[in-house]
N, C-alpha and C positions, 0 to 999 in steps of 0.2 A: 265294703257297709256295702246294702244289698238295695234295692231301690224300693222293693217296700214298711224298708227301716226309714227310707227317707222323707216316704210319702203321708208317714205315722208320722214320726217327727214334724210335718210339716198343716197336718191337720190338728195337731195339740197345740202348734202357737197359733195357729187362728183360732180356737178355744179362745186365747189367755190373754187375743184383743189384736193380733195381728203379727207380720213380719218385722215392720220398724228393721232395724236396722240388725237382725238375730243373725248370726251366721248360722246355718246348716254343713253342719259333717259330712262328705263323703271321704272317699283319699285325698278329698284335695278342698279347700275351703267353696262354699257354692254361698250368694246371694240371691237374694229375692233381685231380680229384674238381671242380673247379669248370666251373663255364656256359660260356662262353668269349660274354667283352660288352665291347666296347669304344667308344669316343669313338662321337657320336651323327653326327660328319660321314663315317665311316670305312662306316657302316652300308648293307648292303644291307640289304630288305625282302625276304621271301622265304614265299612257302605255301604250309602241308604240312598237307594234314589240315584247309584250312579254318582254320589256326593261325598267326596273323601271325609271324612268327619277327625278330628282329633279330640278322644274323651279320654276321662280320665278312670282308670279300675271303678268298677262297682256303676256305670253310666249306661245308658245300654241305646241302639241309637235312636231310639222313641225319644230319647229323655232333651239330644240339641240334633234337626235334622232341616236340612235343606226343602225352604218352602218357594215355590211362585208366588208372589204381592203383586202388587202393581202400582203405581203412583200418575201424581199426573206431573209435570213439567211447568219448567216457565212460561210457556207458550198455550198451555192448555191441554193439551196432546197424554194420553196415555199411553204409558211407560211399563213393558214388563221391568220388575227388579228379580234380581236371587235374592234372599232374605234370609237366616237360620232363627229358627224358635226354638226359645227353651221353653223346661219342662213346668214350669210356674204362668209360662202362657203367653210370654211377649217375643214379641219379634221383633229379628235388629238387621239392621241394615249394614249387614256382615255378609258377602259374596261368599262364600269360597267356592266354586262349583271349580274354575280352571285354575292355569299355574300361577295367576295373579289372584289373590285373595283381596280383594277391596274391602274395604273398611270406609262408610263414611257416619259420619257426625256433622256436628253444627255447634258452631263457636262458643252459639246462648248456650250450650251444655254443659258449657270441659269448669264448671264450678266456680268457685269465688277468686282464685288464683288470678283468674283470668278476670284483670281488668285493664281499667287504662292506662294503667302507670306503664304495665307489662312489654318488655315490647313482641308485638306475635311472634316472632322466631323462637318464641321462651315452649308455644305450644307442642314443637316441631321436638323437644327435646325433655318431655312431658309427658307426652303422646300417644307413647306405647306401640309406635309403629315396628318395632321389634320384641324377641319371644323373650325376653325379661320382663311379662306386662307387667304391671302398673300395681298393689294395693288394691281394691276398686274396695274396699275399704275406708278407703283414703278421697272425699268427696275431694282435693287439692290432686289427688291425679287423674281424675275420670275423664276415659278418654269421648269422652261427650258423642257416645254411639245415639242415632240415631234410630228411635223402640218407636212401636207403634202397638196397641192390644189387637192388630187386625193386620189382615194380608195388606189395610193397602197404607202407603206411608202417606201422610197428609204433611212433605215439604216440601216445593214445587224449587225451589233453590238447592237441595240434597237431593234432589231424583235428576235434574237437568246437569249436574257435575258426573252425577256416576255414570249419565247417558251418557257424556262426550268421552269420559273417559274409556268406558269401552267402545265407540269406536277410533280412539285414539289404538284401543289395542289392538282393533282388527284391522286398521291402516298400514301398522307395521310387521304384521303375522301375514297381512296379504302380500304387502307390496316389495316386501323383504326379506321374506318368512324369518323374521326380529320372533320371537315366542315370550312373551311376559312384556317385564319392566328391565329384564337383564340380561334374555335369553340364552344362561346357565343352565336350560333344564329342570332348576330348582323350584323349588312352590316360592314367590315373590312377594312381599307383604306394600300393599298401594293403598296410606292414607288420607283419606278425601273431606278437606276441612271446609265447611261451606257458612257463610255470613260473617265472617272474620271486619270488627273494625274497633277501633279507636274513641270512643264515644259511640256518634252517633253518623261516621263517615268511616270508608277506610278503600281509599285507591290504589290497589295493587294484588299482586297476583304472586304468587311466591314455589318454590321448587324444594325440597330439602329434603336431602339424603340422611336417611337414618344412620351416624357409627356405631352402629352392634348388630347390625343385622343387613340383610339383602330387603334394606325396606324402604318405601319413599315416600312423600309427600308431597301435597296439592295442599293448596290454601288457597282459597280466592274471598273480596273483600268484597263487602256491603253494598258497597258505590255509594248511593247519596251525594251532597254539595258540602262543600270545603268551605272555611271563613278564606277572609281575600288574603292571596299568599304576593311576594314579590316575587318578579322573576331574576337572573343574573344583571339582565339588564336595565333593572327597575322600573319594570313593567308594572301594573298592579293587577291579578287574575282572579278570577273562583273558577275551581274545577267543580265538575258538577259529570255524573254517570250512572249507565246503570250498573247493578248487580253484577262483578267480574265471571262470574257461575253462566253468568248470558251470553258470552261472545264466547263463540267460537275460534275464532283466532287466539285469545290468550289461551282457551284451554290447550288448544291445541302445544302454544309453543310453550307452556309450563312442562307438557307432559315430555315436548321433544327435545326439551335438557338433560331429562331421565336419560334416551337414549343417548341425545351425544359424549353427556356424563362418562358411559356404560363402554360407549363405542371410542373415543378417545381418549388422548394425555393431558392433561394439560396442566400442568405442572407449577409451567411460567407466568408469570405472572407481571402486565403492566397495562399498560389502557389500551392498547391494539388487541390485546389477548383476551381481556374481558369483553370488548366492544362484539371481538369475533366470534365468542359464546354467545351471544344473545344473535347478532346476525345471523347462525345457523339454529339457531332455536326460528324466529320470524323465516329461513327459509324453511328447513319444515311442516313448518305449517301453513303456508301458505303453499306446499305442495299436498296439503293431509286434506284442507278445506276449496284451494284452488283459486284461493281469494290472497290481493295483497294489503289488502290494507291488516295489520296485523294491532291488536287491542281494537280495536273499535269498540263504539260506545262507551269511549270516556272522552272529554272536550271540557273547555274552557267557554266563558261567559264574551271573549274576544273570538271574532271572526279568520275561520284558518287556524286556530292555535289549537292543538292535539297534547292527547298523553300517546295519545295513537301514533303507527308508522306509517305511512300507505311505499310502499318500496315499491311502484309503480310508476310513480313521482312523486320521488322525498320532500322534492325540495316548494312542493306547492302546498305545502303545508307547517305551517310556525312553531319552532318545540317551544313548549312551555315553560322549561327549566330555561334556558335561555336568552328566548326571544325570535329566535335565528331560525331561517328554516331550515329542516333537516335535511345535510350534508347528501347529494350523490356524485358528488368524484372526492378524489385520496386531495386533491388542493384544496378540498372547503375548509381543512380538517387544522389549518397550519395554522391563523391567527383566531378562530372561534373555543369558550370554554363548553364542552359535548359531554352532559352524559354517557357513557360508556354505551348504555343502550341507545341510544339515539346516535353514534359514531357509528353501528354498523350501519346504519343502512345505506351504507357507500359501496357497501360488499351485497346486501340484501337489493340493491342495485344491480348491480354487476350479476345478479342470481334471475331478475328479472329480462335482462335483456339474454340473460344467454337460453333462458326460458319461452320469451311471446318474442324474442329479434323486435327493432327499433333504430330507427337514424339517431345517435346521438353522440355528441361531442367531436364531431369528424368525424365518426365513423358507422359503417350502416352495416349492423350486427345482424347474425343469420340466428332466429330461434327453432330451437329442434327440439321443444314440449315437456309438457311438464311430464309424459311417463320417460323419456331421456333423462331429463334433467336431473330428477330427485334419486337414478338409479347411481348417476353421476356426482353426486351431491352427497349420501350416500356413503359409495364407495374413498371417496374427498375426506371426508369427515374419518374414517374407521383408519387414513393414512395418519390423522394429525399426531404429533407426538406420537408415534412410532417408526415409517418409512420414511416421516417429514417432522423436519426439529420443528416446534410449533412456541413462534414466535411475537407473530400477529399476522395482518392483514394480508402482507406479500405470501406467506404460507400456505393459507387457504387457496391462493392463486396455485401454487405450486400442486399441492395436495388434489384441486380439481386438475390440470397438468396431467400428473399421475396418473391420477385414474383416468380420463382419455386414453394414455398411450399407453394403458396396459387392459382395458377392456373397451375404445371404444376409438382407438384413432381416427375416426369420419369427424368428429368434434372437436380435436384439437383446435384447430382454426375460429372456429365461434369461439371457444372459453378467449382466448386467443387478444382476440377480438374486445369480448364481453369486458372483462378488465383491462384492457388496456383504455376503451373507451372512459373507462370510470378512473382512472388514471392510477389504480394499484398497481404498486412495481413487482415485478419478477423475482425481485433480494429485497431484503428485511433491514431496514433502514433503520429499530430499533437495538 
């Protein structure tokens, strides 16, 4: 069906009282406010302003185009945005300009299905991160994309998360020549969701991979303040913090999970394997941001109690869940009930020692600097589950040692000193 026929239908509907939820049909359904998307078999590839677009038959590049927009981040800074504009004059936070398509949504836009009674992870099952697009007529399956009537996007947390995701994409490309989220030469999809909440707050961030395509979602909580909590040691505390999209290291940590998942084979399952994956994301986040305080900006009302982790000096902070100092030696784990996220600071401390150097636990570790340690980290993670079986912390040590032996033999002693100082064994106890 030709464009002029679409326009005539649109004009007729306006005369009889507006679009509402009426469907305008070409070769696929079009709804006011929706970018026309169809099954891949029906797509034509069209180039407009160097932006490759997926368009249904009968729709030209003038109907859906890539445009440059702007928005302010959570610090009040202007940020350039890549948006998509449909034939109804709506601008979507849908960046299709690179090999990773970035779609930005706000939790508040996601429809009545997403209530405080649902697990937040349900968002990802219904979000539309795959090519199997949900029926956009069904309000319970709307993707919640941020939409504007102009090229200015007035959603600071959405702009903030988009900006940080782009920074992560650039870091992995520039540092490791890792392209997109999957480094596979295909167009990947990154779905970003901001302001997730359970009633009035939510203290978390998540990475969830799509199970139906090479897509990934990152969600950031809205922050706020919790009601009174009780730690495993019986201590009372109240959590509070900023919107998680504002935390540079948090977003870098969640993005690092995407990279690590695609580099390593992590089919094994035990507490150390889980903690090791969190440690890997922490180490990549520290490498990207050059900051050792990971997941900063979330605290409790008790002095030094943290949700976040300081890899430079883990034990200087108290883990809000266990009421114990964050561990910095393998022996700290013997009689402690740590969450896997927080067990990983033992590995994180080893990486800090390797990078910065320090006299610690009887060892004088010489640092090799981020530019060298991040390359060792990348190669070590790519060995895990492949050339080095992944069963726990000792596997991470073995992978670092192999990465050095294969590529940087001058750093083998530095690695051994860093892991000896944190008491991580050279063979698995699992």
